[in-house]
BADO-337864 format. One record per residue (C-alpha): residue number from 1; residue in one letter; x, y, z. Coordinates in nm, 3 decimals, padded with zeros to 5 digits, m for minus. Layout:
N
[site NUM,'a',[X,Y,Z]]
...
This chain:
455
[site 1,'m',[00.910,05.511,19.999]]
[site 2,'n',[00.922,05.223,20.246]]
[site 3,'t',[00.733,04.930,20.091]]
[site 4,'g',[00.629,04.798,20.431]]
[site 5,'l',[00.475,05.132,20.528]]
[site 6,'l',[00.298,05.153,20.194]]
[site 7,'q',[00.144,04.809,20.238]]
[site 8,'k',[00.035,04.893,20.592]]
[site 9,'y',[m00.099,05.246,20.546]]
[site 10,'n',[m00.208,05.277,20.183]]
[site 11,'v',[m00.571,05.211,20.272]]
[site 12,'p',[m00.880,05.419,20.185]]
[site 13,'v',[m00.917,05.722,20.415]]
[site 14,'p',[m01.080,06.065,20.374]]
[site 15,'r',[m00.885,06.346,20.211]]
[site 16,'y',[m01.009,06.578,20.488]]
[site 17,'t',[m01.056,06.881,20.267]]
[site 18,'s',[m01.342,06.932,20.512]]
[site 19,'y',[m01.450,06.779,20.839]]
[site 20,'p',[m01.675,06.590,20.829]]
[site 21,'p',[m01.610,06.484,20.468]]
[site 22,'a',[m01.883,06.570,20.217]]
[site 23,'n',[m02.014,06.212,20.200]]
[site 24,'f',[m02.141,06.254,20.556]]
[site 25,'f',[m02.380,06.532,20.453]]
[site 26,'r',[m02.748,06.448,20.498]]
[site 27,'s',[m03.071,06.522,20.317]]
[site 28,'g',[m03.339,06.712,20.506]]
[site 29,'f',[m03.128,07.025,20.565]]
[site 30,'s',[m03.386,07.292,20.476]]
[site 31,'e',[m03.373,07.638,20.327]]
[site 32,'e',[m03.470,07.775,20.668]]
[site 33,'d',[m03.178,07.584,20.823]]
[site 34,'l',[m02.949,07.756,20.575]]
[site 35,'h',[m03.093,08.099,20.659]]
[site 36,'k',[m03.022,08.038,21.028]]
[site 37,'a',[m02.670,07.911,20.957]]
[site 38,'i',[m02.586,08.222,20.754]]
[site 39,'v',[m02.720,08.454,21.026]]
[site 40,'r',[m02.515,08.270,21.290]]
[site 41,'s',[m02.208,08.292,21.069]]
[site 42,'n',[m02.215,08.671,21.116]]
[site 43,'e',[m02.133,08.618,21.484]]
[site 44,'t',[m01.863,08.351,21.455]]
[site 45,'d',[m01.504,08.319,21.335]]
[site 46,'p',[m01.352,08.355,21.088]]
[site 47,'p',[m01.521,08.690,21.017]]
[site 48,'h',[m01.408,08.730,20.657]]
[site 49,'l',[m01.601,08.621,20.348]]
[site 50,'s',[m01.486,08.356,20.105]]
[site 51,'f',[m01.703,08.313,19.795]]
[site 52,'y',[m01.698,08.009,19.567]]
[site 53,'i',[m01.870,08.011,19.228]]
[site 54,'h',[m01.924,07.679,19.050]]
[site 55,'i',[m01.925,07.695,18.671]]
[site 56,'p',[m02.014,07.337,18.569]]
[site 57,'y',[m01.965,07.350,18.192]]
[site 58,'c',[m01.684,07.182,17.996]]
[site 59,'r',[m01.625,07.204,17.621]]
[site 60,'q',[m01.475,06.855,17.630]]
[site 61,'m',[m01.520,06.597,17.907]]
[site 62,'c',[m01.194,06.457,18.042]]
[site 63,'f',[m01.216,06.087,18.121]]
[site 64,'y',[m01.040,06.118,18.459]]
[site 65,'c',[m01.268,06.390,18.590]]
[site 66,'g',[m01.443,06.346,18.923]]
[site 67,'c',[m01.589,06.696,18.926]]
[site 68,'n',[m01.955,06.791,18.901]]
[site 69,'s',[m01.958,06.897,18.538]]
[site 70,'y',[m02.184,06.922,18.234]]
[site 71,'p',[m02.117,06.933,17.858]]
[site 72,'m',[m02.106,07.287,17.723]]
[site 73,'a',[m02.451,07.440,17.670]]
[site 74,'k',[m02.580,07.702,17.426]]
[site 75,'t',[m02.525,08.067,17.514]]
[site 76,'d',[m02.887,08.130,17.615]]
[site 77,'e',[m02.878,07.833,17.853]]
[site 78,'v',[m02.552,07.955,18.005]]
[site 79,'s',[m02.706,08.300,18.043]]
[site 80,'r',[m03.001,08.152,18.229]]
[site 81,'y',[m02.763,07.967,18.460]]
[site 82,'v',[m02.562,08.283,18.532]]
[site 83,'d',[m02.884,08.471,18.608]]
[site 84,'a',[m02.969,08.197,18.859]]
[site 85,'v',[m02.627,08.235,19.021]]
[site 86,'l',[m02.683,08.610,19.047]]
[site 87,'k',[m03.022,08.548,19.207]]
[site 88,'e',[m02.860,08.312,19.458]]
[site 89,'i',[m02.604,08.580,19.541]]
[site 90,'d',[m02.888,08.826,19.609]]
[site 91,'l',[m03.073,08.582,19.834]]
[site 92,'v',[m02.771,08.468,20.035]]
[site 93,'c',[m02.601,08.805,20.070]]
[site 94,'g',[m02.923,08.950,20.208]]
[site 95,'y',[m02.842,08.757,20.529]]
[site 96,'i',[m02.473,08.855,20.544]]
[site 97,'r',[m02.373,09.168,20.733]]
[site 98,'s',[m02.256,09.437,20.495]]
[site 99,'n',[m01.955,09.533,20.710]]
[site 100,'r',[m01.783,09.197,20.658]]
[site 101,'k',[m01.496,09.190,20.409]]
[site 102,'i',[m01.411,08.966,20.114]]
[site 103,'a',[m01.089,08.767,20.161]]
[site 104,'q',[m01.133,08.522,19.872]]
[site 105,'i',[m01.329,08.469,19.554]]
[site 106,'h',[m01.267,08.143,19.374]]
[site 107,'y',[m01.416,08.002,19.052]]
[site 108,'g',[m01.410,07.625,19.001]]
[site 109,'g',[m01.588,07.370,18.789]]
[site 110,'g',[m01.625,07.214,18.543]]
[site 111,'t',[m01.427,07.468,18.350]]
[site 112,'p',[m01.501,07.828,18.454]]
[site 113,'t',[m01.329,07.965,18.144]]
[site 114,'a',[m01.559,07.762,17.919]]
[site 115,'i',[m01.818,08.041,17.940]]
[site 116,'p',[m01.780,08.396,17.803]]
[site 117,'a',[m01.569,08.618,18.028]]
[site 118,'a',[m01.847,08.880,18.031]]
[site 119,'f',[m02.058,08.645,18.245]]
[site 120,'i',[m01.773,08.597,18.491]]
[site 121,'e',[m01.712,08.971,18.514]]
[site 122,'k',[m02.082,09.022,18.587]]
[site 123,'i',[m02.069,08.779,18.879]]
[site 124,'n',[m01.753,08.946,19.015]]
[site 125,'r',[m01.920,09.287,19.003]]
[site 126,'a',[m02.220,09.153,19.194]]
[site 127,'l',[m01.993,09.043,19.480]]
[site 128,'l',[m01.732,09.318,19.480]]
[site 129,'s',[m01.995,09.593,19.472]]
[site 130,'r',[m02.160,09.459,19.790]]
[site 131,'f',[m01.864,09.421,20.025]]
[site 132,'d',[m01.528,09.580,20.093]]
[site 133,'r',[m01.215,09.368,20.057]]
[site 134,'i',[m00.927,09.293,20.289]]
[site 135,'a',[m00.585,09.415,20.182]]
[site 136,'n',[m00.456,09.193,19.902]]
[site 137,'p',[m00.748,08.949,19.876]]
[site 138,'e',[m00.723,08.642,19.654]]
[site 139,'i',[m00.945,08.659,19.346]]
[site 140,'a',[m00.876,08.333,19.165]]
[site 141,'i',[m01.004,08.125,18.876]]
[site 142,'e',[m00.927,07.782,18.733]]
[site 143,'c',[m00.835,07.807,18.365]]
[site 144,'h',[m00.825,07.549,18.087]]
[site 145,'p',[m00.544,07.676,17.860]]
[site 146,'g',[m00.660,07.449,17.578]]
[site 147,'y',[m00.926,07.703,17.477]]
[site 148,'m',[m00.775,08.038,17.576]]
[site 149,'d',[m00.593,08.288,17.358]]
[site 150,'e',[m00.432,08.607,17.482]]
[site 151,'s',[m00.757,08.802,17.462]]
[site 152,'g',[m00.922,08.544,17.686]]
[site 153,'f',[m00.656,08.589,17.953]]
[site 154,'a',[m00.681,08.967,17.911]]
[site 155,'s',[m01.055,08.953,17.977]]
[site 156,'l',[m00.990,08.775,18.307]]
[site 157,'v',[m00.732,09.036,18.405]]
[site 158,'g',[m00.991,09.303,18.332]]
[site 159,'a',[m01.246,09.118,18.545]]
[site 160,'g',[m01.026,09.164,18.853]]
[site 161,'f',[m00.849,08.831,18.898]]
[site 162,'n',[m00.506,08.829,19.060]]
[site 163,'r',[m00.440,08.452,19.062]]
[site 164,'m',[m00.497,08.198,18.784]]
[site 165,'s',[m00.463,07.821,18.812]]
[site 166,'l',[m00.369,07.664,18.480]]
[site 167,'g',[m00.497,07.308,18.446]]
[site 168,'i',[m00.203,07.162,18.255]]
[site 169,'q',[m00.233,06.805,18.400]]
[site 170,'d',[00.064,06.688,18.188]]
[site 171,'f',[00.287,06.840,17.920]]
[site 172,'d',[00.292,06.506,17.736]]
[site 173,'n',[00.038,06.533,17.453]]
[site 174,'n',[00.006,06.155,17.430]]
[site 175,'v',[m00.113,06.141,17.791]]
[site 176,'l',[m00.359,06.423,17.728]]
[site 177,'k',[m00.501,06.247,17.422]]
[site 178,'a',[m00.545,05.927,17.623]]
[site 179,'v',[m00.761,06.109,17.880]]
[site 180,'n',[m00.947,06.324,17.624]]
[site 181,'r',[m00.795,06.657,17.728]]
[site 182,'k',[m00.685,06.934,17.492]]
[site 183,'s',[m00.333,07.074,17.527]]
[site 184,'a',[m00.264,07.446,17.564]]
[site 185,'l',[m00.371,07.661,17.269]]
[site 186,'l',[m00.079,07.902,17.316]]
[site 187,'p',[00.284,07.817,17.398]]
[site 188,'i',[00.300,07.799,17.776]]
[site 189,'e',[00.594,08.043,17.782]]
[site 190,'r',[00.378,08.304,17.607]]
[site 191,'i',[00.099,08.257,17.860]]
[site 192,'f',[00.343,08.303,18.147]]
[site 193,'k',[00.494,08.616,17.993]]
[site 194,'f',[00.151,08.777,17.951]]
[site 195,'l',[00.033,08.688,18.302]]
[site 196,'r',[00.359,08.804,18.461]]
[site 197,'q',[00.336,09.136,18.278]]
[site 198,'n',[m00.008,09.182,18.434]]
[site 199,'k',[00.112,09.086,18.784]]
[site 200,'i',[m00.099,08.769,18.797]]
[site 201,'r',[00.009,08.500,19.043]]
[site 202,'i',[00.026,08.164,18.865]]
[site 203,'n',[m00.058,07.812,18.980]]
[site 204,'l',[00.013,07.504,18.768]]
[site 205,'d',[m00.198,07.192,18.827]]
[site 206,'f',[m00.087,06.838,18.736]]
[site 207,'i',[m00.232,06.490,18.782]]
[site 208,'y',[m00.024,06.176,18.828]]
[site 209,'g',[m00.149,05.820,18.790]]
[site 210,'l',[m00.297,05.859,18.439]]
[site 211,'p',[m00.258,05.621,18.142]]
[site 212,'l',[00.083,05.630,17.965]]
[site 213,'q',[00.245,05.814,18.253]]
[site 214,'t',[00.568,05.679,18.399]]
[site 215,'a',[00.797,05.824,18.662]]
[site 216,'e',[01.047,05.926,18.395]]
[site 217,'r',[00.790,06.092,18.168]]
[site 218,'f',[00.618,06.271,18.455]]
[site 219,'s',[00.957,06.395,18.576]]
[site 220,'k',[01.003,06.565,18.238]]
[site 221,'t',[00.669,06.740,18.284]]
[site 222,'i',[00.767,06.858,18.632]]
[site 223,'g',[01.107,06.968,18.502]]
[site 224,'k',[00.941,07.184,18.239]]
[site 225,'a',[00.711,07.329,18.505]]
[site 226,'i',[01.009,07.415,18.725]]
[site 227,'d',[01.174,07.598,18.433]]
[site 228,'l',[00.862,07.816,18.412]]
[site 229,'s',[00.888,07.899,18.784]]
[site 230,'p',[00.517,07.916,18.879]]
[site 231,'d',[00.427,08.062,19.218]]
[site 232,'r',[00.259,07.738,19.321]]
[site 233,'l',[00.250,07.389,19.174]]
[site 234,'v',[00.004,07.114,19.261]]
[site 235,'t',[00.045,06.740,19.196]]
[site 236,'f',[m00.293,06.575,19.237]]
[site 237,'s',[m00.308,06.199,19.282]]
[site 238,'y',[m00.560,06.056,19.036]]
[site 239,'a',[m00.844,05.890,19.227]]
[site 240,'h',[m00.992,05.606,19.023]]
[site 241,'l',[m01.353,05.571,19.138]]
[site 242,'p',[m01.551,05.451,18.833]]
[site 243,'s',[m01.842,05.341,19.053]]
[site 244,'l',[m01.898,05.709,19.129]]
[site 245,'f',[m01.777,05.853,18.798]]
[site 246,'p',[m01.860,05.608,18.513]]
[site 247,'r',[m01.663,05.813,18.258]]
[site 248,'q',[m01.348,05.683,18.429]]
[site 249,'l',[m01.422,05.328,18.310]]
[site 250,'v',[m01.255,05.400,17.977]]
[site 251,'l',[m00.924,05.448,18.158]]
[site 252,'d',[m00.929,05.085,18.270]]
[site 253,'k',[m00.912,04.989,17.902]]
[site 254,'r',[m00.629,05.233,17.836]]
[site 255,'g',[m00.425,05.103,18.127]]
[site 256,'l',[m00.346,05.276,18.454]]
[site 257,'p',[00.004,05.274,18.608]]
[site 258,'e',[00.075,05.019,18.880]]
[site 259,'r',[00.069,05.147,19.235]]
[site 260,'e',[00.447,05.130,19.268]]
[site 261,'e',[00.497,05.333,18.950]]
[site 262,'k',[00.248,05.592,19.068]]
[site 263,'e',[00.439,05.615,19.394]]
[site 264,'r',[00.763,05.672,19.200]]
[site 265,'m',[00.600,05.954,19.002]]
[site 266,'f',[00.523,06.144,19.320]]
[site 267,'e',[00.861,06.074,19.480]]
[site 268,'k',[01.064,06.182,19.177]]
[site 269,'a',[00.849,06.493,19.129]]
[site 270,'r',[00.887,06.584,19.495]]
[site 271,'i',[01.266,06.546,19.486]]
[site 272,'l',[01.291,06.761,19.172]]
[site 273,'l',[01.079,07.032,19.330]]
[site 274,'f',[01.276,07.029,19.654]]
[site 275,'e',[01.605,07.049,19.465]]
[site 276,'s',[01.468,07.353,19.279]]
[site 277,'g',[01.383,07.535,19.601]]
[site 278,'y',[01.012,07.464,19.623]]
[site 279,'k',[00.863,07.392,19.964]]
[site 280,'a',[00.594,07.135,20.036]]
[site 281,'v',[00.265,07.265,20.172]]
[site 282,'g',[m00.005,07.016,20.270]]
[site 283,'l',[m00.073,06.698,20.078]]
[site 284,'d',[00.012,06.801,19.726]]
[site 285,'h',[00.108,07.169,19.703]]
[site 286,'f',[00.456,07.305,19.640]]
[site 287,'v',[00.529,07.677,19.673]]
[site 288,'r',[00.822,07.910,19.640]]
[site 289,'e',[01.001,08.000,19.961]]
[site 290,'d',[00.868,08.358,19.954]]
[site 291,'d',[00.504,08.244,19.928]]
[site 292,'e',[00.278,08.347,20.216]]
[site 293,'l',[00.155,07.988,20.246]]
[site 294,'y',[00.505,07.874,20.338]]
[site 295,'a',[00.545,08.160,20.586]]
[site 296,'a',[00.217,08.056,20.748]]
[site 297,'l',[00.330,07.693,20.763]]
[site 298,'q',[00.650,07.797,20.940]]
[site 299,'k',[00.443,07.975,21.205]]
[site 300,'g',[00.189,07.693,21.236]]
[site 301,'e',[m00.081,07.921,21.095]]
[site 302,'l',[m00.160,07.750,20.767]]
[site 303,'h',[m00.530,07.687,20.716]]
[site 304,'r',[m00.758,07.549,20.448]]
[site 305,'n',[m01.116,07.557,20.333]]
[site 306,'f',[m01.294,07.433,20.021]]
[site 307,'q',[m01.101,07.691,19.818]]
[site 308,'g',[m00.777,07.516,19.911]]
[site 309,'y',[m00.485,07.612,20.134]]
[site 310,'c',[m00.482,07.964,20.272]]
[site 311,'t',[m00.349,08.165,20.563]]
[site 312,'r',[m00.538,08.273,20.872]]
[site 313,'r',[m00.528,08.620,20.714]]
[site 314,'t',[m00.709,08.517,20.399]]
[site 315,'t',[m00.937,08.246,20.530]]
[site 316,'g',[m01.309,08.307,20.550]]
[site 317,'q',[m01.631,08.119,20.590]]
[site 318,'v',[m01.722,07.989,20.245]]
[site 319,'y',[m02.049,08.085,20.077]]
[site 320,'a',[m02.091,07.882,19.759]]
[site 321,'f',[m02.301,07.967,19.456]]
[site 322,'g',[m02.395,07.745,19.167]]
[site 323,'v',[m02.515,07.392,19.107]]
[site 324,'t',[m02.357,07.143,19.357]]
[site 325,'g',[m02.187,07.432,19.543]]
[site 326,'i',[m02.087,07.355,19.904]]
[site 327,'s',[m02.095,07.631,20.166]]
[site 328,'q',[m01.859,07.586,20.459]]
[site 329,'l',[m01.984,07.792,20.753]]
[site 330,'s',[m01.858,07.791,21.110]]
[site 331,'m',[m02.129,07.559,21.238]]
[site 332,'a',[m02.273,07.396,20.928]]
[site 333,'y',[m02.215,07.279,20.572]]
[site 334,'t',[m02.477,07.298,20.300]]
[site 335,'q',[m02.474,07.170,19.944]]
[site 336,'n',[m02.686,07.284,19.652]]
[site 337,'t',[m02.875,07.043,19.431]]
[site 338,'k',[m02.674,06.859,19.165]]
[site 339,'n',[m02.962,06.881,18.916]]
[site 340,'m',[m02.911,07.174,18.680]]
[site 341,'a',[m03.278,07.222,18.589]]
[site 342,'q',[m03.384,07.203,18.954]]
[site 343,'y',[m03.114,07.450,19.054]]
[site 344,'i',[m03.231,07.710,18.802]]
[site 345,'e',[m03.604,07.659,18.856]]
[site 346,'t',[m03.575,07.679,19.235]]
[site 347,'l',[m03.393,08.010,19.218]]
[site 348,'e',[m03.631,08.147,18.957]]
[site 349,'s',[m03.909,08.077,19.208]]
[site 350,'g',[m03.726,08.281,19.472]]
[site 351,'h',[m03.590,07.997,19.685]]
[site 352,'l',[m03.246,07.856,19.763]]
[site 353,'p',[m03.169,07.514,19.606]]
[site 354,'v',[m03.046,07.333,19.921]]
[site 355,'e',[m03.017,06.956,19.874]]
[site 356,'k',[m02.836,06.848,20.189]]
[site 357,'g',[m02.619,06.971,20.471]]
[site 358,'y',[m02.460,06.898,20.804]]
[site 359,'a',[m02.485,07.083,21.135]]
[site 360,'l',[m02.172,07.026,21.341]]
[site 361,'t',[m02.199,06.941,21.709]]
[site 362,'e',[m01.964,07.111,21.955]]
[site 363,'r',[m01.760,06.791,21.965]]
[site 364,'e',[m01.729,06.778,21.586]]
[site 365,'q',[m01.615,07.141,21.580]]
[site 366,'i',[m01.330,07.044,21.813]]
[site 367,'v',[m01.236,06.743,21.599]]
[site 368,'r',[m01.245,06.966,21.289]]
[site 369,'e',[m00.999,07.206,21.453]]
[site 370,'v',[m00.761,06.924,21.543]]
[site 371,'i',[m00.771,06.752,21.203]]
[site 372,'t',[m00.744,07.082,21.014]]
[site 373,'d',[m00.437,07.180,21.216]]
[site 374,'l',[m00.276,06.843,21.147]]
[site 375,'m',[m00.356,06.839,20.776]]
[site 376,'c',[m00.234,07.196,20.724]]
[site 377,'n',[00.058,07.236,20.963]]
[site 378,'e',[00.171,06.873,20.990]]
[site 379,'r',[00.158,06.885,21.367]]
[site 380,'i',[m00.081,06.902,21.659]]
[site 381,'n',[m00.018,07.129,21.957]]
[site 382,'w',[m00.286,07.034,22.209]]
[site 383,'r',[m00.241,07.348,22.421]]
[site 384,'q',[m00.269,07.585,22.127]]
[site 385,'i',[m00.590,07.422,22.009]]
[site 386,'a',[m00.732,07.419,22.363]]
[site 387,'s',[m00.649,07.788,22.405]]
[site 388,'r',[m00.803,07.876,22.070]]
[site 389,'m',[m01.127,07.697,22.161]]
[site 390,'n',[m01.126,07.806,22.525]]
[site 391,'i',[m01.135,07.450,22.662]]
[site 392,'s',[m00.889,07.218,22.836]]
[site 393,'v',[m00.637,06.988,22.668]]
[site 394,'a',[m00.821,06.694,22.820]]
[site 395,'d',[m01.146,06.814,22.660]]
[site 396,'v',[m00.976,06.840,22.320]]
[site 397,'k',[m00.836,06.488,22.336]]
[site 398,'q',[m01.161,06.344,22.472]]
[site 399,'a',[m01.356,06.494,22.182]]
[site 400,'t',[m01.142,06.303,21.932]]
[site 401,'a',[m01.079,05.931,21.896]]
[site 402,'f',[m00.731,05.987,22.038]]
[site 403,'s',[m00.554,05.667,22.145]]
[site 404,'e',[m00.208,05.665,22.300]]
[site 405,'q',[m00.159,05.312,22.167]]
[site 406,'k',[m00.237,05.416,21.808]]
[site 407,'m',[m00.014,05.722,21.833]]
[site 408,'q',[00.271,05.513,21.969]]
[site 409,'g',[00.224,05.276,21.675]]
[site 410,'f',[00.264,05.565,21.431]]
[site 411,'a',[00.572,05.679,21.625]]
[site 412,'d',[00.726,05.331,21.621]]
[site 413,'d',[00.681,05.321,21.242]]
[site 414,'g',[00.854,05.658,21.201]]
[site 415,'i',[00.534,05.831,21.084]]
[site 416,'i',[00.523,06.087,21.367]]
[site 417,'r',[00.731,06.217,21.655]]
[site 418,'l',[00.558,06.245,21.991]]
[site 419,'d',[00.650,06.514,22.242]]
[site 420,'e',[00.500,06.692,22.543]]
[site 421,'e',[00.317,06.943,22.325]]
[site 422,'g',[00.159,06.691,22.088]]
[site 423,'l',[00.289,06.534,21.769]]
[site 424,'v',[00.481,06.626,21.455]]
[site 425,'m',[00.472,06.448,21.120]]
[site 426,'l',[00.809,06.310,21.011]]
[site 427,'e',[00.930,06.332,20.651]]
[site 428,'k',[00.886,05.965,20.564]]
[site 429,'g',[00.542,05.967,20.722]]
[site 430,'s',[00.418,06.272,20.530]]
[site 431,'p',[00.231,06.068,20.263]]
[site 432,'f',[00.032,05.904,20.543]]
[site 433,'i',[m00.087,06.215,20.723]]
[site 434,'r',[m00.444,06.123,20.628]]
[site 435,'n',[m00.405,05.797,20.822]]
[site 436,'v',[m00.303,05.986,21.136]]
[site 437,'a',[m00.599,06.221,21.092]]
[site 438,'a',[m00.834,05.925,21.043]]
[site 439,'s',[m00.716,05.777,21.375]]
[site 440,'l',[m00.858,06.088,21.546]]
[site 441,'d',[m01.189,06.085,21.359]]
[site 442,'v',[m01.482,05.981,21.578]]
[site 443,'l',[m01.717,05.962,21.278]]
[site 444,'l',[m01.515,05.693,21.099]]
[site 445,'q',[m01.598,05.437,21.366]]
[site 446,'g',[m01.855,05.210,21.206]]
[site 447,'a',[m01.888,05.435,20.900]]
[site 448,'n',[m01.952,05.272,20.562]]
[site 449,'k',[m01.814,05.534,20.322]]
[site 450,'l',[m01.603,05.526,20.006]]
[site 451,'f',[m01.263,05.698,20.013]]
[site 452,'s',[m00.944,05.704,19.806]]
[site 453,'t',[m00.602,05.574,19.913]]
[site 454,'p',[m00.327,05.817,20.024]]
[site 455,'v',[m00.086,05.714,19.745]]
């Protein structure tokens, strides 16, 4: 990577997994506001349903973690939490039209597989019994292989999942010990064989930028992953934010790689994946050439929501259940309380545990469309966006913080290519796509928010 570009553009900017980013959400968004937002979501696109279930428990807390998680609780406490989630499903789904179809169900955490599979199956039944599904929906769960034997994976197959994301993080046991993470209980080859036999699509998740990692060692991990041939592989950049997540402070003592070494980890991993036939999708995903995400990218139809990257076929408005869960509706975001006791008690009293939210203006909906298109498809076609939103190209540009001077600066640095239709990200500029998106973001002007760097 060009050192000059890195020095110029490796500055804190939003990840843009949503627009506006979650740290713009505000308190004062009421339960009644949520009711109205759900009702309005029945009349707006996308029409499909995407459900997210947050399971916050972890049997062992990883030092790098920036998730909303809790130490593992006793079975009766977990049961009470699951009952609260089921109550939330009842309350929310009462406002959703029954003729809408499920496109996605996704379990995240925490560690969803930390709790007994019977609880997870119960939640799945509550959703799948209420609504029909689109053809080939994505029913996915994040798995910690450090605590799962074959019967555990079999239980998830029986619960209806068709995609599993294995949180490997690194195949180097010394790295895992340094960050307090348990390595896989079963040989990874045995896990793959079982999941393949049951027609489960497999994701492998890795983190780079952790203590003891080097470009050479991380390349060995990626090489082993390539030999396994997962359907999708994700290389997350570790975001060191100890002011927000105090557990990360211990990693300062254990030593984090220098920025240049972290950059080399990503570059070497990317080259290995490309040489093995994987295709880059978005910031950090790599998929096989026959994956529908790559087909969507080729057509400029890749999309994303809080579940991750998806196609226009599988995308849906996101209705989130569980403590800290964030719903992503067409015109609003809402987030549940982060306090476990408050979450459970509010639902037991028959109310929804809304802590904050954000109602998007018409202008922000336009900016969201532009930034989402850029972040997913690595290009902006002004006419396509204008047509989709039934407005003029001038209106689209005016809604954003678009500046011809800024765009020309990106072009001069080889970050983007400008043409009559809009702009296209160039290969050497790909790591800085967030910077281009930030230049279009009207909310960043004068904002005092904390973000991570692109690399």
